[in-house]
C-alpha positions as CSV (number, residue, x, y, z in Angstrom):
1,M,-45.7,58.5,-23.5
2,T,-46.5,60.9,-20.7
3,E,-44.4,63.9,-19.8
4,K,-43.5,62.1,-16.5
5,E,-42.3,59.1,-18.4
6,Q,-40.1,61.2,-20.5
7,D,-38.5,62.9,-17.5
8,P,-34.8,61.9,-17.4
9,A,-34.8,61.6,-13.6
10,V,-37.7,59.1,-13.9
11,K,-35.9,57.1,-16.6
12,G,-32.7,57.1,-14.5
13,E,-34.5,55.8,-11.5
14,R,-36.2,53.0,-13.6
15,F,-32.8,51.9,-15.1
16,G,-31.2,52.1,-11.7
17,R,-33.8,49.7,-10.2
18,A,-33.4,47.4,-13.2
19,G,-29.7,47.4,-12.7
20,L,-30.0,46.7,-9.0
21,L,-32.4,43.8,-9.7
22,W,-30.0,42.4,-12.3
23,L,-27.1,42.6,-9.9
24,I,-29.0,40.9,-7.1
25,G,-30.1,38.1,-9.5
26,S,-26.6,37.6,-10.7
27,L,-25.3,37.4,-7.2
28,L,-28.0,34.8,-6.3
29,I,-27.1,32.7,-9.3
30,L,-23.4,32.9,-8.4
31,A,-24.2,31.9,-4.8
32,L,-26.0,28.8,-6.1
33,I,-23.4,27.9,-8.7
34,W,-20.2,28.7,-6.8
35,P,-20.2,25.8,-4.3
36,A,-20.8,23.3,-7.2
37,W,-18.0,25.0,-9.2
38,S,-15.7,25.0,-6.3
39,A,-16.4,21.3,-5.7
40,V,-15.7,20.4,-9.3
41,T,-12.4,22.3,-9.5
42,G,-11.4,20.8,-6.1
43,F,-12.1,17.3,-7.4
44,L,-10.2,17.8,-10.6
45,N,-7.3,19.1,-8.7
46,T,-7.4,16.1,-6.4
47,R,-7.5,13.8,-9.4
48,L,-4.5,15.5,-11.0
49,V,-2.5,15.3,-7.7
50,M,-3.4,11.6,-7.3
51,Q,-2.3,10.9,-10.8
52,R,1.1,12.4,-10.2
53,V,1.5,10.5,-6.9
54,E,0.6,7.2,-8.6
55,R,3.1,7.8,-11.4
56,G,5.9,8.6,-9.0
57,G,6.0,12.3,-9.8
58,M,5.0,13.6,-6.3
59,S,5.5,12.4,-2.7
60,G,2.7,12.2,-0.2
61,D,3.9,15.3,1.7
62,E,4.0,17.3,-1.5
63,A,0.5,16.0,-2.4
64,I,-0.8,17.2,1.0
65,K,0.6,20.7,0.3
66,Q,-1.0,20.8,-3.2
67,L,-4.3,19.8,-1.7
68,G,-4.3,22.7,0.7
69,G,-2.7,21.4,3.8
70,P,-3.6,18.5,6.2
71,E,-7.2,19.4,7.1
72,R,-8.3,20.3,3.6
73,A,-6.4,17.4,2.1
74,L,-8.2,14.9,4.4
75,S,-11.5,16.3,3.4
76,R,-10.7,16.1,-0.3
77,L,-9.3,12.6,-0.1
78,R,-12.4,11.4,1.7
79,T,-14.5,12.9,-1.1
80,Y,-12.3,11.3,-3.8
81,L,-12.7,7.8,-2.2
82,R,-16.5,8.2,-2.4
83,M,-16.3,8.6,-6.2
84,P,-16.7,5.7,-8.7
85,A,-13.6,4.2,-10.2
86,W,-14.4,5.5,-13.7
87,L,-14.4,9.1,-12.3
88,A,-11.6,8.6,-9.8
89,P,-9.1,6.1,-11.4
90,Y,-6.3,6.8,-8.9
91,R,-8.2,5.8,-5.8
92,R,-5.7,3.1,-4.8
93,T,-3.1,5.8,-4.2
94,V,-5.2,7.6,-1.6
95,P,-4.2,5.4,1.4
96,D,-0.5,6.2,0.7
97,V,-1.2,9.9,1.1
98,L,-3.5,9.3,4.1
99,R,-0.6,7.4,5.7
100,D,1.5,10.6,5.5
101,L,-1.3,12.5,7.2
102,G,-0.8,10.3,10.3
103,K,-3.2,9.8,13.1
104,P,-5.9,12.2,11.8
105,A,-6.4,9.8,8.9
106,V,-7.0,6.6,11.0
107,D,-10.8,6.7,10.9
108,T,-10.8,7.3,7.1
109,L,-8.4,4.4,6.6
110,I,-10.5,2.1,8.8
111,Q,-13.5,2.9,6.6
112,A,-11.4,2.2,3.5
113,L,-10.8,-1.4,4.8
114,S,-14.4,-2.0,3.5
115,D,-13.9,-0.2,0.2
116,R,-15.4,-1.7,-2.9
117,D,-11.9,-1.9,-4.5
118,G,-9.6,-4.7,-3.2
119,N,-6.5,-2.6,-4.0
120,V,-7.8,0.2,-1.8
121,R,-8.6,-2.3,1.0
122,G,-5.1,-3.7,0.8
123,E,-3.3,-0.3,0.7
124,A,-5.5,1.0,3.6
125,A,-4.5,-2.0,5.7
126,R,-0.8,-1.4,5.0
127,A,-1.1,2.3,5.9
128,L,-2.9,1.5,9.1
129,G,-0.1,-1.0,10.1
130,V,2.4,1.8,9.7
131,I,0.7,4.7,11.5
132,A,-1.7,3.0,13.9
133,P,-0.6,-0.4,15.0
134,D,-2.7,0.2,18.1
135,A,-6.0,0.8,16.3
136,Q,-8.0,-1.9,18.0
137,G,-11.1,-1.0,16.0
138,A,-9.4,-2.2,12.9
139,I,-8.4,-5.7,14.0
140,Q,-11.7,-7.5,13.4
141,I,-12.1,-6.0,10.0
142,L,-8.5,-7.0,9.1
143,I,-9.2,-10.6,10.3
144,R,-12.3,-10.6,8.0
145,N,-10.2,-9.3,5.1
146,L,-7.8,-12.3,5.5
147,Q,-10.6,-14.2,3.8
148,D,-11.1,-11.6,1.1
149,T,-11.4,-12.8,-2.5
150,H,-8.9,-10.1,-3.6
151,P,-5.2,-11.1,-3.1
152,E,-4.0,-7.6,-2.4
153,A,-6.7,-7.1,0.3
154,R,-5.5,-10.4,1.9
155,A,-1.8,-9.5,1.7
156,G,-2.5,-6.0,3.2
157,A,-4.5,-7.4,6.0
158,A,-1.8,-10.0,6.9
159,A,0.9,-7.4,6.8
160,A,-1.0,-5.0,9.0
161,L,-1.9,-7.7,11.6
162,G,1.8,-8.6,11.8
163,R,2.6,-5.0,12.7
164,F,-0.1,-5.0,15.4
165,G,2.0,-7.8,17.1
166,P,0.6,-9.6,20.1
167,A,-2.4,-7.3,20.2
168,A,-3.7,-9.2,17.1
169,R,-3.7,-12.7,18.7
170,D,-7.4,-13.0,17.7
171,A,-6.1,-13.3,14.2
172,L,-4.2,-16.5,14.8
173,P,-6.9,-19.0,13.8
174,A,-7.4,-17.2,10.5
175,L,-3.6,-16.9,9.9
176,I,-3.2,-20.6,10.6
177,V,-5.8,-21.5,8.0
178,L,-3.8,-19.4,5.5
179,L,-0.7,-21.2,6.6
180,N,-2.2,-24.5,5.5
181,E,-2.8,-23.2,2.0
182,S,0.5,-23.3,0.1
183,G,-0.5,-20.3,-2.1
184,M,-1.2,-18.1,1.0
185,R,1.7,-19.3,3.2
186,H,3.8,-16.3,2.3
187,L,1.2,-14.0,3.8
188,S,0.8,-15.8,7.1
189,I,4.3,-16.8,8.1
190,P,5.7,-13.3,8.7
191,A,2.5,-12.2,10.5
192,L,2.6,-15.3,12.8
193,L,6.2,-14.5,13.5
194,E,5.4,-11.0,14.7
195,I,2.2,-11.8,16.6
196,G,3.7,-14.8,18.3
197,P,2.5,-18.1,17.1
198,D,1.1,-20.8,19.4
199,R,1.2,-24.6,19.2
200,R,-1.8,-24.7,16.8
201,A,0.4,-23.4,14.1
202,V,3.0,-26.1,14.4
203,P,1.8,-28.6,11.7
204,G,1.5,-25.8,9.2
205,L,4.9,-24.4,10.1
206,V,6.5,-27.8,9.8
207,E,5.0,-28.1,6.3
208,A,6.3,-24.6,5.5
209,L,9.8,-25.8,6.2
210,G,9.6,-27.4,2.8
211,D,8.6,-24.2,1.0
212,E,10.6,-23.5,-2.1
213,T,11.5,-20.0,-0.9
214,G,14.4,-19.8,1.5
215,A,13.1,-16.7,3.3
216,Y,9.8,-18.5,4.2
217,R,11.7,-21.6,5.4
218,A,13.8,-19.4,7.6
219,C,10.7,-17.6,8.9
220,A,8.9,-20.9,9.6
221,A,12.0,-22.1,11.6
222,M,12.1,-18.9,13.6
223,A,8.3,-19.1,14.4
224,L,8.8,-22.7,15.6
225,G,11.6,-21.5,17.8
226,K,9.4,-18.8,19.3
227,I,6.8,-21.5,20.2
228,G,9.5,-23.3,22.2
229,P,9.1,-26.8,23.8
230,E,5.5,-27.1,22.7
231,A,6.8,-27.4,19.1
232,K,8.7,-30.7,19.8
233,E,7.0,-32.4,16.9
234,A,9.0,-30.1,14.6
235,V,12.3,-31.4,15.9
236,P,12.9,-34.1,13.1
237,A,12.1,-31.6,10.3
238,L,14.2,-28.9,11.9
239,T,17.1,-31.3,12.4
240,R,17.0,-32.3,8.7
241,I,16.9,-28.6,7.7
242,A,19.7,-27.7,10.0
243,A,21.9,-30.4,8.5
244,G,21.1,-30.2,4.8
245,D,19.3,-27.1,3.7
246,P,21.1,-25.5,0.7
247,D,20.7,-22.0,2.3
248,V,23.1,-21.3,5.1
249,G,20.8,-18.7,6.6
250,V,18.0,-21.3,6.8
251,R,20.3,-23.9,8.4
252,Q,21.3,-21.3,11.0
253,R,17.7,-20.4,11.8
254,A,16.8,-24.1,12.1
255,A,19.7,-24.7,14.5
256,E,18.6,-21.8,16.6
257,A,15.0,-23.0,16.7
258,L,16.2,-26.5,17.9
259,G,18.0,-24.7,20.7
260,Q,14.8,-22.9,21.7
261,I,12.6,-26.0,21.5
262,C,15.1,-28.3,23.3
263,P,17.1,-26.0,25.5
264,A,18.6,-28.9,27.5
265,D,20.2,-30.1,24.2
266,K,21.2,-26.6,23.0
267,G,24.8,-27.5,23.1
268,A,24.5,-30.9,21.7
269,P,25.8,-30.2,18.1
270,G,28.9,-28.6,19.6
271,K,29.5,-30.9,22.5
272,T,32.6,-32.5,21.1
273,G,34.4,-29.2,20.9
274,G,33.5,-28.4,24.5
275,E,34.5,-31.8,25.8
276,G,37.8,-31.6,24.0
277,Q,38.7,-28.5,26.1
278,K,38.2,-30.2,29.5
């Protein structure tokens, strides 16, 4: 070893350079690792929050706060929806939290209508019906989802279309098809009532008057009443229901529907009372 190499100043300079290189290398490694580490911890936090929401231990508003506020929460929830089910088992809860984010979440919810999980498709539809019943870009996808093989996706689509009201009239043919399937009738009748059924729905609604559930019989009667005089073929069935249904509410709705379909005869059931007062 030379005299120069043994000089403490030279040794200090050499160790100083080595330390600087080590520090620079460590910072470079940290810069490469940190984004991935941040993404992993963010995902794990999102998963934990979604678990608590699904189990009823946290509201949507609280979840948004835990996820870092509206903007950050939206970003994290989008990422969570892209994950496979085995890694993100609480995906079906995401639309509920997105609903609480309001309008900024509309595009994400529309995308979720085509999610691989039928439960997510159904919940996304329901959320859209609540926060964006004017989202025209969703209507055609919701109509398509009425034919979905997953029952929750069909139910969510029908519920959302009902909230869209008359703007969703393009959905009437598909809803009428469901009306003619007894197992799907409970999905279509409320939606038809809100959208405003037309005469094409009359045969299916008449059949629905015989449904075993009183609420659906009442909805069918109300829908027929909204159609008005064009639903005259329903008069015999409505007359029978108005006179003899075991549910007083159903009888009342049927009588009201008869008054709307045959306005000239609206007072017929009570004419005797009116005549007696002359």
